[in-house]
N, C-alpha and C positions, 0 to 999 in steps of 0.2 A: 430557439436559443440561439444567441452568437457567442460562441464558448471558447475561451482562451485555457489551453491546457498547458500548465507550467510543469515541466518535466515529461514533456509528452512523447519523448523517444525512448522512455524506459519502459519496462516490461507491463506495469499497468497503465501508465500513460499512453502508450502506444494503442493498446486494447481499447481504451476509453476514447481515443480520438476517433478510432475505425466505428468504435460502437455509436458515438454521436453522429458522426457523417451518415451511417446506414438509417439512422432514424431521422434524416432530414435536417439535422442542425448544421449551422455553419460552423466551422472548426478552424481554430488557428493553434499553432503550436508554437511554444518557446522553449528553446533547449540548446545548451551550448555545443552539441555534438553533432557530428554529420549526420544525416538521417540514415535510419539503419535500412539495410537492404531487404530485410525480411519483411517488410510492411509494404503494403500498397496506400501511397499518399495521395492518390488522385482526388483532387478537390478539397484537399487540405493545404491549409497556408501555413508552410513551415518556415520557420524564422529561427536562425543560429543566433543565440545569445544568453547570457547569464541574466537571471530574473535580478540579480544584485546589482546589474548594470543600469544606471538611471536611464540611459539614452534608449537601451533596448526595451526596458519596461514600460517606459511611456509610448514608444513607438508599439509596442504589442498590445497595450489597454485600449488602443483607439477602436472605436465602434463594436465593442464587446459588451455583453450585459451580464455574463458569469464567468468567473475565474475559477478554475480547478486548479489548487496548488498542490502539487506531489513531488516537487523537487526536494532533493535532501543531499547534503555532501557525506553525509555519514550512515553508518548501519550500527545496530547495538554493539556487534563484537569490535568496531574500530572507535566509537565514540569515547569511550573511557579513555584511550590513548592520548588524547588531547581535546579536555573539555572545552578548553578557550576557542579552540578553533571551531568547535560543534556550536557553541554559543554565538560567534564572530559570524560564521557563516550561514548559519540556519535561522537561529532567533534574530538576529540583527536583520539579515537578509529578509525575514517576512515582515519585520516591521517597517522596513523601508517599501515593501510590496503595498502593504496596507495604507501607508501614507500616499503613495501614488494613486491608489485607487480612491482615496478619500478626496485628492486634488482634483479628480474627474468626476466626482459624484456618483462613482462605480460602487454600489452597495453589496453584490451579491457574490459571495464566496464560498466555495465547497472546500474544505482543508481535509486532507488527509493524515489524520493523527496516526496512532498505534494502539491496536486492541492487545497486543502481547507484551509490551512493556509499560504502559502508564501506570497499570493497576498494581505492579511489582508481585509479590507472592500473593494470589488472592486468599482472603479470608472465608469466602463462599463459592462455590461452583453450582450451576454457571455463574459468571461474573456480570452483574448488571452494570448499567453506566453509571448508577449512585454509587458503586463502590468506592472507598476511599483511594485517592490516588497516591500511591508510594513507588514512584519508579526506583530500580536500582541500577539504572544505566544512566549515562548523560544523554543519550538519545531519547529516552523515555522522559527525562526532566526537561529536555528542549520542547519536546512534543507538549508536554503539559503547560509550560509557559507560553507557547503559541496560543494553545485553546485558551488561556486565561485573557490575553490580550483579546483576543477575538471577542470573548465574554465582554470585556470591558467596553470596547467599542459597540456593541449590540447595546449594553446599557446605556451608553451615551446617545443612541439613536443615530450612530453613524455608518453602520455597518449591518448588513443581514446575513450572518455566517451560519454555515451548517458544517459540523464536524462530524467525519465518519471514523470510526476505529476499527479499522479492519486486522483480521486475526492474522493468518498466514495465507497469503493468496498463492495460487500455484498454476500452472498450466503452459501452453505452449509459448516459446519464444522466451522464457525465464532464463536469464543467464546463470550459471553455475560459479561465475568467478566473482560475483559480488559481494559474497560474505553473508548473502542472505537467501533462503528457498533451498530447505532441504530436499524437496522433490526434485527440483532441478540438479542439485548437486548429486543425489544418488544416482539418478538417469545417466547422468555424464559420466560416473565413475563405472557404471555398468559397461556403457559402450567402449570405455577405456581398458577394460578388464584389470582395472585398479581396486584395491581394497577400499569398501565405503567407511570413511572416517566418522565414528559417532563418539561424541562428547559424553562420557559417563555410560550408564547401564544401558541407555536406549530406551529408557520407560519415561523420559520427559515426554509430557503431554502437551498437545498443541490443538487448536481449532482450525482446520484447514478450510479455505473457501476457493472453490473453482472460479478462475479469473473472469468468465462469462457472467457469473452470478453476481460477483462484486460490481461489474461494469453496470449491469440492469440495475440495481440498488442505486448507486451513484447518479445516473442519470434520472431515474425517477425521483430520487431526494432533491435533486438539484433543481428538476422543473415543478416541484410542488410549491415551492416559495417557502416551505417551513424552515424554521431556524432550529437550533439545538444539536445534542450529541446523541450519535447512534452506533452502536455497536454493529459491525458488518462481519459476520462468520456463519459458519454453518450450525453452531450450537452443538456440535458434536466434537467430542475429543478422540484424538487417535496418537499412539505413542510413536516415537522414531522406529520402533521395532514393527509396528503395525504399518507403516509407510514403506519399510523395507519390504516386508512380505507381500503387499500388495503391488510394489512393482515388481517383485519375482514372478507374482502371477501373471502380470500382463505380459512380461518378457518371455516368459516359459522357461526361465532359467534361474539359477540360485545366484547369489551375491557373496564375496568373501567380506568380512567386517573387521576394521582396527578399532578398538576401543581406546580413546584418549581420556585424560582426567577431565571430570565434570569442572566446567567454569563457573566462577562465581557470579556473572552477571545473569544468567540463564534462569529464568522463573521455571519452577519445577512442572506446574501444571497450569494451564490457562485454557478455559472453555467459556466461550462467551454466551451471554444471555440475547438473543436476537430478537425477542418478542417485540419491543418496541418499533423496530423496524418493520417487522411484518406486520403490525398493526396500523402504522402510521401511513406506509407506503404500498399496502397490499402486495407485499413481496415476500418470496420464500424462495431459499436455494433449490434449483432445479436438478443440480448434477452432484451426485454423492461421491465420496472420496474413490471408491472403487472405479466408477465411470470416469471421472477426471482424471485419474491416473493413467488408465487405460488410453485416454485422449491424448494425455500427455506423451505418453511411450509412443504410440502411432505417430504423432507429429514430428517426435524426434528421429524417427527413421528416415524422414524426408524433410530435412531442414530447409 
């Protein structure tokens, strides 16, 4: 595989780039940021530039056969403040990327959507890929729109897209400053000796997947040549209170908690049905929540 990882300097993207390299694939990264210092970029073609810039994306697409699209300028907590910016930077940007791919006859794209926002408040748990899409944030709405355009181009015979809907990835190197990543935020607060801020009563339930498991699924799915939409999670739910308790066990000390008012864009409970990915790609999560949090905590002691 000759892969381009758009957004490869981020938490998921950097782990994906490393995972592709370790498995013997040629890897190029396109990201507007300076290459992070906590990643070994040996053997990876790192290029600085925005994928919304026509010249940058044209250059980055040369001699690749698979595009992994992970870039986003917003997160659920910020997207509703300026939906027009969310649309112009993420949806319009994605359409420009697809147009550039078509111009080069490049068909294979793996798009990282969202398993936590596209479904809205689920009607059933665990949530299958066939569940109605009812996002309650601009972030989720834009992810759904990009999915729909990918479906359109597949129907027209112009692209071979695969969509992953990750739940809540976590693991080493996740930033606590990006507005996403409760595990990373909680660990950072514990190191700082500051209270952990929890929106609501702490019983909001999410499906957490360790980053290594997500990377393994993404690479297997990309290499399969299959198209379609697949949830990417653990299939197990955990509340914010559960996460706090697991971090306390890993660290061997207690955390103080500050409860803030619940947020309207937060879905109350999401647990993903990952049976389709298990069956199609012979994949299953190998690292459970307790082990993943313990690994993440240990990594935080030696950043």
